[in-house]
C-alpha positions, 0 to 999 in steps of 0.5 A: 477227198481224193479219187483213188486209183480206180476212179471210186468215189463215195455218193450219198443220195437223196429223194423226198420221193420213193425209189423206183416207179414213176416221175422222179422215183423213176429218176432217183433210181436211175441216178442211183443206180448208176452209183451202184453200177459205178461202185460209188454207192454209199447210200440212198435214203428215200421213203420208200423201196420199190426196186430189186437192182441196188441191195437193200442194205445200201437204202436207207428208208425214212419209215417214221414220218410225223407229218402224216398227223397233218396229212389233211392239210392242204397239199401246199402245207403237208407237203413242205412238212415231208419234205423238211423233216426228210431233210433234217433226218439226212442231215442226222443220218449224215453225220459221222458218215464217210462220203464224198458227195452228197445229192439233193433235190431241190425244197429237202436239202437246206439242211443235208447240204449245210450238213455235207458242207461241214463235212467237207462233201462235194453238194449238188442240189437238183431242180426239177423245174425253172427258177422259182422266181421265175415260175411265180411270175410267169404262172401268175400272169397265165392264171390272171389270163385264164381268170382264175383266182389263186390266193398264194397270200403266204400263211401266218401263224404256225402254217407260215414256215410250211407254206409252199411259195415262201419256201419255193421264195427263201429256202429253195433260192437258199439251197442253191446258194450253199449247194456247190452245183445246182442240176438242171434237166433241160436248156430252158431250165438252164436259162432261167436261172443264168438270167435270174443272176445265178453262176454258170459256173455252178450250173450244169445241165443233164438230160435225162432219158426214157424206156428205149424199149417199151417207148417204140413207134406201132403201126396206125390203126386208122388215118384220122388227122390226129393230135395228141397230148399227153398230161395233166391237165392244168393251167401251166400246159398252155391248154387254152391256146391249144384249144383255141387253135384248134377251134379255129382251125375247123379241120375235117377228119381230125381230133384232139386226143388229150390224155391226162387227169383233169385238174380241177382249176381247169374243169370249167373251161374244159367242159365245154371243148369235151362235149365236141366229137372232135375232141377225146379225153381219156384219163391218166395212163400209165404206159401210154404208148398205144395212145402216141402211137395213135396219133399223127403229131404231138403237141405240148404248148406248156408255160413252164416246164422242167423237161416233160419226158412225154415229149421224150416218149412221143418221139420215140413214138415215131411221132413229130412235136409241136412243142414252146422252148418253155417245154423243155424238150429235145426237139429242135425245129423244124427237124424233129417237128416244130418250137413255137412261141409259148401263149400264142394261138396263131404259131399253133395253127399255122405249124398243126395246119402244116402236118396236116396239109404235109402227112408225108412230111409229118412222117418223115419228121417223126422218123427223123425224132425218133432217130434224134431222141433214141440215144437218150437212154436211162444208160446214157444218162446214169453215164453222164452222170457218173462222168460229171460226178468224177470230173466235179469232184476232180475240179474241187480236189484241184483246188 
């Protein structure tokens, strides 16, 4: 499995998302595009193809999806069924293929990784979030703080096999053990794996990217001090602490702009806030460039994240940021904004008030945030990914 004189390799990339689109579909597209541009892409296996940069003959779409028969089930079971079916099909497809590297995603690669190991390939599983045990532990705590009951007892009977939390705490962790390497996207995620005892030599961090040509600073339309939050309005985003801080500050000529779909679990808590004149809510917007540019500061107090792309986008639009370590942001404390502890209202109040009272500093930090983040493009991500593939393959071959 040695690299040839042109340093080419054969990569199979598997994803339970579409190839091309938003979110993980966009990450998968750029990873596959990197392999294609390096003349190393053997095959992409995905559900649907929604891009045109990579030729169709290199893409295997899993069109038959028996899990659709169970689409009326809770997402807790239905999406597990879809991922398990993908994994089974990918393992079948891999048999007999000639490839050097298999790269799959957590929750949908256990059988595939085992097959790739049997084929002598280098195996990678990617995790876009914190370690499963950390994630469950901190979310259990968070729901208790919010006073929201959620029944996560494991299902019984035939559904138990497909239960998300069983698979999160058993199969996902087995994937990490089976794979040669685990890829994560932030220092926060990396640290949660290390804290859970995962070996550092099997763990690699590769930050993602953003569309630098799309997310740009634009002229402000007014002089209102405006805090912007973009993301799903749900428990793990830490909105409780932001809104408590805002309520206590009582700033004049100031408002919060919340952009994102409102999850049912937060409707009861958020409804009184959303009746206020100084708190605005806009539903999900695919490309919120103009909304970022209405802001003075971007605040993202998440307690459990991977590396939220909204922090990249806000910085690219020239906003200083206030984030927690758990947001997985690339922001540097005191340079691009501030990093504050999770679940603490006082530090949020202090930093929001600082930007309110020092608008010139907010502008300068926003400019610095733009200068820093603009190097983290998708082109950079693609280059680093290919360099990493080569380095890992060379290491394996040297053993």
